[in-house]
N, C-alpha and C positions, 0 to 999 in steps of 0.2 A: 810446690812440686807439681809439674805438669803431668796430667794423666793421659793415657793413650786410649782412645776409643777402641773398644774390642771390635775385631773384624769378624763379620758374619758373612758367610758365603751367600751370594745372591743379593746382599744389601745394595750394592751399586746398581744392579739391574732393577731393583725395586724402585730406587730413587729416580732412575731414568724413565721408568714406566710411568711414575707419578708425574714427572715433568712433562712427558709426552702427552698425557691426558690433559694437563692444565693448558698446554699450548693448543691442542686440538679444540678444547672448549673455548679458548679465546678466539681462535679463528672462526669457530662456529658462531660466536656472538657477533663478530664483525660482519659475517655474511648475512646474518639475520637482520642487523641494522641496515646494511646496504639494500636488502630486499625491501625494507620498510620505508627508507628515505630516498633510495635511488642514487645516493651519494657515495662516492668512494670513502670519504672521511668527513667527520663533523668539523674538523679543524684543518687549517692549511699545513700544519706540521705533519699531520697524518698522510699527506700526499707525498711526503719524501722529497726527492729531487725535483718533482713536478710543481712544487709549491711556487717557485719563482716564476715558472711559466704561467701558472694560474693568476698570480698577482699582476704580472705584466699585461696579460690579456684583459683582466678586469679594469685596469687603469685606462687602457685604450678605449674600452667600451664606455667607461664613465665619461671620458672626454667627448666621445660621439654623442652621448646623451646630453651633455652640457651644450654642445653646439646645436643639438636638435631643439632644445628649448629656445635658443636664440633664433633659429630658423622659423619655428612656429610663431614666435612673437613678430618677427620681421614679415612673415607672410601675411599675418593678420593686418599689420600696419599697411603693407603694400596693397592689400585687397581694398581696404577702406580708402586709401589715397587714390587708387586707380579709379574707383567708382566716383569719388568726388571730382577728380580731374576730368573725367568723362562728362560729368554734368557741366563743368565750366566750359569745356570744349563745345558742348551743344549750345550753351548760351552764346559763345563766340560765333558759332556757325549760323545760328538763327539771327543774330544781330547783323552779321555780314550779309546774309540773304535779304533781310528786311531793308537794309541800307541801299540795296541795288533796285528795290522796287519803288514805284511811284508812291507818293504819300497818299494815304487813304482819304485824307481830308476830314477824318472823324475826330472830334474833340469832345472831352467830357464837360460836365457842368461848369468846371473852373477854367475852361478854355485850354486845357492841356491836350495837345495832340496825342492820339492813340499810341503812336510810336514812341513818344517821350514817356508816357505812362508806363509802357512796357519796359523801357530802359531803366526806369526807377525801380520797378519790381525786380528786374534781373540784377541790378546793382545790389539791392537788399539780399537777394538770394545768393549772389557771389560772396558777399561779406559773411553770410551764414555758413557757406561751404568752407571758406577759408579758415573759419574758426572751428572746424570739425576736430573732435577729440576722440581718442580711444582710451577708455579707462582713465580719463582725466588728463591724458597727455595729448597736447594739440600737435597734430601731425604736420601742419604747415607753419610751425613756429621755430623751425631750426633747432638750435641748442636750448633755447628758452621754452621748452615744451610744456612747462607748468603755467604759462601765461598765454592768454588769448593774443594772437598775433595782429588782429584787426579790431579797431574801435567799433562801436555800435554804428549801425547804418544811419540812425538819426543824426549823430554827431558829424559823420562824414558828409552827409547830404547838406547839412547846414553850412559846414566849412566850404564846401564846393560852391554853393550858391553865393556865398560871400566873396569867394575868390573870382568867380565869373562876373559878379556885379562890379568889381573893381577895374575891369579891363576898359580900355579907352572906347572901344566899339563893341558893344554886346551882341552885335549882329555878325561880326566877323568870325567865321568858323576857326581860322588859324589862331586868333587871339583867345577864343574860348578853350580850344584844345591846349594851348600853351599854359593858360592859367591852371587848368586841371592837371596837366603834366607836372607843372612846378609844385603843385600841392602834394602830389604823390611822390615827389622827390624829397619831401621833408619827412619828419617823424610824427607830424601832427595826427596822422591817422593810425599810429601805432600806440597801443597802451603802454603805460610805464612798466618796465621790467621785461619787455619783449626784446628780441635780438635785433638790433639795428646796426647798420654799418654805413659809412660814407666813404666813397660813393655806394650806390646800391649794389647788392651782391650779383656776381655773375652766376650763370647756371651751375658751373662747377663748384662754386662756393656753397651754393644752396644744397647741392647733393652731399657735399662733404661735411655738412653740418651734423649729420647723423650717420655713424658707421656701425654696421652690424658685423661682428666677427663670427663667421660661419664655419671656419676651419682653421687649422694651424697655419698661421702666417697669411690668412686670406680674410679680407674684410670687404663688405659691399656697401657702397654709398647709397643710402635710402632717404636722405634728408630732403626737405623742401621748405621754402620760405615764401610767405605771402607777398613779399616785396621783390621776388625775383622777376626777370624780364617777362617771361611768359604770362604770369598773372598780372603784373603791373600794366602791360599794354591793354589787357582786357578791362581793368579797372578804369584806366584813362578813357578808353572808348565809351564804356557805359556811363562814366561820370560826366563826360562832355555832353552826351545826349540828355542825361538826367538833370544836370544843373543849369542848362541854358535857360535863359529868361523867356518863357513862352510869350510873355506880353510884348516882347521886343522883336520877336522873330516872325517874319512872314513865312509863307510856305516855301518860297524860293530860298530864303535864308536857312530854313531847317533842312531842305534838300541838299544845300551845299554843305551843311554840317554833317549830314548823313554820309555824304560822299567822302568827307575828310575822315570820318570814323571808319568807313569801309577800308580806307588805306591803312589805318592803324591795325586792322585785323587781317591784313593781307598775309599770304604765305611767306613773304620776304621778311616778316618781322617775327620775333619769338611769340609763340602762342601756347595755350594750355596743352595742345596736342604734343608739343615738344617735351613737356614734362612727362606726359603719359608714355612717350617712347622710352625715355630714361628709366621710368619705373618698370616698364615691361622688360627692359634688358636686365635690370637688377633682379627681377622675378625669375627670369630664365637662368641667370647665374646661380641663384639660390636653389632653384629646383634641381639643376644639374649636379650641384654639389651634394644635395640631399640624397639624390639617387645613388651617387658614388658612395656616400657615407653609409647608406642603408645596405648596399651590397657588401661593403667592407665589414660592417657590423655583423651581418649574417655569417660571414666566414669566420669572424672572431668567436661568435657564439658557438659555432660548430666545433672550433678548436677547443674552446673552453669546456664544452660538454665532453669531449674526448678525455679531458684531463680530470674533470670533477665528477662526472656521472659514471654510473656503472649499469651494465645491462642486467635487469632483474632476472631475465631468463638464465643468463650465465651464472649469476649469483645463486639462483635456485639449484641449478645442476651441481655447482661446486658444493653447496651446502648438503645436498643429498649424498653426494660422494663422500663428503667428510663425515656425515652422520653414519653412513654405512661402515666406514673404516673404524670410527669410534665405537660403534656397536660390536663390530667384530673383535676389536682389541679388548673391549670389556669382557666379552665372552671368553676369549683366549686366556686372559689374565685370570678370570674366575676358574676356568678349568685347571690352570697350572697351580692355582692356590690350593686346590683340593687334592693335588697329587700326594701320595704317600707310598712308602715301600709296599705296604699291603695292597693298595690299589694298583700299583705297578705290576705286582706279581699276580 
């Protein structure tokens, strides 16, 4: 048999008052937490309808952060590459200038002309530059960045000397240059595992060997290969001067070879500076994209702050008002609880 709870006058008001106190206390705790953390809520569900907005904003910011890491890595790579290519361009410029000057007539103890000795040093330096790596990744190796793109200088020099020794007339600058050019058309100067193609890659092929995705639907070509035209022409020029048999060449022969080398390094042919220009354009594109992304990310963070953060000053005012109301309610309730007919009279 179901019993009926006795009705007492004022019991409903008492329950409502208790419920009101509980709700006000909960609201007070929320405001205290907001003041301590500066957050509207500790969970996304606590944001109510704004949780979807917060999640969307955070997803976009995460994407920008991911692209930012790629941009940072690409900028480091381009910085190293630009410095290396500038060094190669200086070698080309110095060699071009020296080729236009009369021979010094100075030879070392082995009978090697000063200009030829310099070419050998520059060839060794160029090989070292083309094997530059960043954190173990070779920047002039195209896709095969874990492998040195160029063999050791000693091997290349020995191969070139052998190639030049095999020409019909070791004093003919055209035959010397052709022998050296043919050598750099092969893969003999490339270590096993390096990226090689036949015929040699175009400038566009070399750039496209490494792509950096810096934004949604936007990638920048930042690749380079040691065997691309701008570098290959320099190697052929230096190799021709370095590998010529000094015991076979007169000063007139070496002057003629220098003139031929100067033609190889003329502005009408691909040069390291062309690579530097490509890298500069890639750098400009990356920087412009980064500036735009930084500006967009700043706006997204402001919007996210509006959703997730709370003003501690406003929370403090609200908490003070709530505490004042709560105190007044407690006092009123306490006074009403002490009322009796005797007190009333």
